C-alpha positions in Angstrom: 0.0 0.0 0.0 1.1 3.5 -0.8 1.0 6.3 1.8 -0.5 8.8 -0.7 -1.8 8.4 -4.2 -2.5 11.6 -6.1 -4.3 12.3 -9.4 -4.1 15.4 -11.7 -1.8 17.4 -13.8 1.9 16.9 -14.5 3.5 19.6 -16.6 6.4 21.9 -17.2 6.6 25.3 -15.5 8.9 27.6 -17.5 10.3 30.2 -15.2 12.5 33.1 -16.3 16.1 32.6 -15.4 18.1 35.5 -16.6 18.7 37.1 -20.0 20.7 35.9 -23.0 23.6 37.9 -24.5 21.0 39.4 -26.9 18.9 40.5 -24.0 16.2 37.9 -24.5 14.6 36.2 -21.5 15.9 32.7 -20.8 13.3 30.2 -19.4 14.2 27.2 -17.3 12.0 24.0 -17.7 11.0 23.1 -14.2 8.9 19.9 -13.7 5.7 20.8 -11.9 2.0 20.2 -11.4 0.4 20.6 -7.9 -0.5 16.9 -7.1 3.1 15.8 -8.0 4.6 18.7 -6.1 2.8 17.4 -3.0 4.1 13.8 -3.7 7.6 15.1 -4.1 7.5 16.7 -0.7 6.1 13.5 0.8 8.9 11.5 -0.9 11.4 13.8 0.8 9.8 12.8 4.1 10.3 9.1 3.3 6.7 8.4 2.3 5.7 6.0 -0.5 3.7 7.7 -3.2 2.2 7.2 -6.6 0.8 9.5 -9.3 -2.1 9.1 -11.7 -2.2 11.3 -14.8 -1.2 11.8 -18.5 1.6 13.3 -20.4 2.2 13.5 -24.1 4.6 11.4 -26.2 7.2 14.1 -26.4 10.4 15.2 -24.9 8.6 16.9 -22.0 6.6 13.8 -21.2 9.8 11.7 -21.1 11.5 14.4 -18.9 8.6 14.3 -16.5 8.6 10.5 -16.2 12.4 10.6 -15.5 11.8 13.3 -12.9 9.2 11.2 -11.0 11.6 8.3 -10.9 14.5 10.6 -9.8 12.5 12.0 -6.8 11.1 8.6 -5.9 7.4 9.2 -6.9 5.8 6.1 -8.3 5.0 6.4 -12.0 2.8 3.3 -12.3 -0.2 5.4 -13.0 1.5 7.8 -15.5 -0.1 7.3 -18.9 1.0 8.6 -22.3 -1.6 10.2 -24.6 -0.9 9.8 -28.3 -3.0 12.7 -29.5 -1.9 15.7 -27.3 1.3 17.2 -26.1 2.4 17.6 -22.5 0.9 20.7 -20.9 3.3 23.7 -20.5 2.9 26.7 -18.2 5.0 29.9 -18.5 5.3 31.6 -15.1 5.6 35.4 -14.8 7.0 36.3 -11.4 5.9 39.6 -9.9 7.8 41.7 -7.3 7.5 39.8 -4.0 7.4 36.4 -5.6 3.7 36.1 -6.6 3.0 34.7 -10.0 0.9 34.8 -13.1 0.5 31.8 -15.4 0.2 31.4 -19.2 -0.9 27.9 -20.1 -0.4 26.0 -23.3 -3.2 23.4 -22.9 -5.8 23.2 -25.8 -5.8 20.4 -25.1 -2.9 19.2 -23.0 -2.4 15.5 -22.4 -3.4 15.9 -18.7 -6.9 17.0 -19.8 -7.5 13.7 -21.7 -7.6 11.4 -18.6 -10.9 9.6 -18.6 -12.8 7.3 -16.2 -12.0 4.4 -18.4 -8.3 5.1 -17.7 -8.7 4.7 -14.0 -7.1 1.6 -12.3 -9.3 1.3 -9.2 -6.7 -0.9 -7.5 -4.2 1.9 -7.7 -6.7 4.7 -6.9 -7.6 2.9 -3.6 -4.1 1.7 -2.8 -3.1 4.7 -0.7 -3.8 5.6 2.9 -4.6 9.1 1.5 -6.0 10.0 -2.0 -5.1 13.6 -3.0 -6.5 15.8 -5.8 -7.2 19.4 -7.0 -9.3 21.2 -9.6 -6.8 21.8 -12.4 -8.0 18.3 -13.4 -11.6 19.5 -13.2 -11.6 22.2 -15.9 -13.2 20.0 -18.6 -15.9 17.4 -18.5 -14.1 14.2 -19.2 -11.2 14.7 -16.9 -13.5 16.2 -14.2 -15.6 13.1 -14.3 -12.5 11.0 -13.9 -11.2 13.1 -11.0 -14.4 12.9 -9.0 -14.9 9.2 -9.8 -11.5 8.5 -8.4 -12.2 10.5 -5.3 -15.4 8.6 -4.7 -13.6 5.3 -5.2 -11.1 6.2 -2.6 -13.8 7.4 -0.2 -15.9 4.2 -0.7 -12.7 2.2 0.1 -12.4 4.0 3.4 -9.3 6.1 2.5 -8.7 9.6 3.7 -9.4 12.1 0.9 -7.3 15.3 0.6 -8.2 18.2 -1.6 -6.5 21.5 -2.7 -8.6 23.6 -5.0 -5.5 25.2 -6.5 -7.7 27.7 -8.5 -6.2 28.8 -11.8 -8.8 31.2 -13.4 -7.2 31.3 -16.9 -7.9 27.6 -17.2 -11.7 27.9 -16.7 -14.2 29.0 -19.4 -16.7 29.7 -16.6 -15.7 30.6 -13.1 -19.1 29.4 -11.8 -18.0 25.9 -12.9 -14.8 26.4 -11.0 -16.8 27.3 -7.9 -19.0 24.2 -8.3 -16.0 21.9 -8.7 -14.4 23.5 -5.6 -17.5 22.9 -3.6 -17.8 19.3 -4.8 -14.2 18.7 -3.8 -14.7 20.3 -0.4 -17.7 18.0 0.3 -15.8 14.9 -0.7 -12.7 15.5 1.2 -11.6 14.9 4.8 -8.6 17.3 4.6 -9.0 20.7 2.9 -6.1 22.9 2.1 -7.2 26.3 0.7 -5.4 29.5 0.0 -6.7 32.9 1.2 -7.7 34.1 -2.3 -9.5 30.7 -2.9 -11.4 31.0 0.4 -12.6 34.5 -0.5 -13.7 33.3 -4.0 -15.5 30.2 -2.8 -17.3 31.8 0.1 -18.1 35.1 -1.6 -17.1 36.9 1.6 -15.3 40.2 1.6 -12.8 39.4 4.4 -10.7 36.4 5.3 -12.1 35.9 8.9 -15.6 35.8 7.5 -14.5 33.4 4.8 -12.9 31.1 7.3 -16.0 30.9 9.5 -18.1 30.2 6.4 -15.8 27.3 5.5 -16.1 25.9 9.0 -19.9 26.1 8.9 -20.3 24.9 5.3 -17.8 21.9 5.6 -18.0 20.7 9.2 -15.9 17.8 10.4 -13.0 18.4 8.1 -9.5 19.5 8.9 -9.3 22.9 7.2 -5.9 24.3 6.4 -6.0 28.0 5.3 -2.8 29.3 3.9 -1.9 33.0 3.7 1.4 33.3 2.0 4.1 35.0 4.0 1.6 35.6 6.8 1.5 31.9 7.6 -1.4 29.6 8.0 -4.4 28.7 10.2 -5.7 25.2 11.0 -9.3 24.4 12.0 -10.5 21.0 13.3 -13.7 20.9 15.2 -13.6 23.6 17.9 -9.8 23.9 17.7 -8.3 26.8 15.8 -4.5 27.4 15.6 -2.6 30.1 13.8 1.1 29.7 12.9 3.1 32.7 11.5 5.2 32.5 8.4 9.0 32.4 8.2 11.1 35.3 6.8 13.3 34.2 3.9 14.8 35.6 0.7 11.9 34.7 -1.6 12.6 34.3 -5.3 9.2 33.0 -6.4 6.4 31.1 -4.7 5.7 28.3 -7.1 5.1 25.0 -5.2 5.0 26.6 -1.7 1.4 25.6 -1.0 2.0 22.1 -2.4 5.0 21.8 -0.1 2.9 22.9 2.8 0.3 20.3 1.9 2.8 17.5 1.6 4.2 18.3 5.0 0.7 18.3 6.6 -0.2 15.0 5.0 3.1 13.6 6.2 2.3 14.6 9.7 -1.2 13.0 9.5 0.3 9.8 8.2 2.7 9.7 11.2 0.2 10.8 13.9 -3.3 10.2 12.5 -6.1 12.6 11.9 -8.3 11.4 14.8 -7.2 13.0 18.0 -5.2 15.7 16.4 -5.1 18.3 19.2 -4.1 21.9 19.5 -0.4 21.2 20.2 -0.2 18.7 17.4 -1.9 21.1 14.9 0.5 23.9 15.9 3.6 21.8 15.4 2.3 20.5 12.1 1.6 24.0 10.8 4.9 25.4 11.9 6.8 22.7 10.2 4.8 23.0 7.0 5.2 26.8 7.1 9.0 26.5 7.4 9.1 24.0 4.5 6.9 26.2 2.3 9.2 29.2 3.0 12.2 27.3 1.9 10.6 26.4 -1.4 10.2 30.1 -2.2 14.0 30.5 -2.1 14.4 28.3 -5.2 12.9 28.1 -8.7 10.5 25.4 -9.6 8.7 22.9 -7.4 9.2 19.2 -7.8 13.0 19.3 -7.6 13.0 22.1 -5.0 11.4 20.4 -2.0 13.4 20.7 1.2 14.6 17.8 3.4 13.5 17.3 7.0 16.9 18.5 8.4 16.8 21.7 6.3 13.3 22.4 7.6 14.2 21.8 11.2 17.3 24.0 10.9 15.2 27.0 9.7 12.8 26.4 12.6 15.6 26.3 15.1 17.4 29.4 13.7 14.1 31.3 13.8 13.4 30.3 17.4 16.9 31.5 18.4 16.4 35.0 17.1 
């Protein structure tokens, strides 16, 4: 049995990395895709993981399969589509590290996963099943994503969900909202960013959005991330806030996925039932430190920190 099985997109994030002699921007091909970013962090923590998704029969698809193997993420569920290329995303980094994305995905291979492609034995072979909504932007892959989540739920697995909203990928943002809501209702563990909480709830401020989430999706572990401001965790009547860590941020790609991987790793080690205030606080602080470290590098899958590096940042911060 795997610790975590994830389904969704696997793609190349092109991030600018300097200028050529002619003054043209140079782009670095970084392996990425939110579900695999999460699995890469879990692999760093010694967890056994597997990915389900599609790439194209092209040099980027080959590169991504090689990357999964290099970072010790199982590629048993990685399929090759013969009709579409691997999805590409160009990342524009703003001052402060925030990003804008331009996607080349009409269609991308990841969009062509269907219910018929699902191997139920693999879908249900993890303690946790993880997914997001980039694999919900079009009907066929959306049906496959939610079918897999329901399979895992029916098999008694924990289900983890990160909306990972990317507005440029949606023709209709109301469909995005509906898919986010469906994922929230299926999951046991919800990781949601501050902008996504505001979008889903329709509230004007984050505190109101957080209370709406707790009322609308009771009984779940809700992990609300706020960038450099840190994170808040809610479980039942328990609410814990953990501040962020100050680092020299380059760009924020993969930070939320790193955070998610760390939280899932803690839950695998300690269980979800009986998670108390002290445990939640420790989990959030560790995950915040890891996420901060990712922002000091470019890309995601190959930038996940090790446990010792995370603990060192926590210790150095505590000593200041």
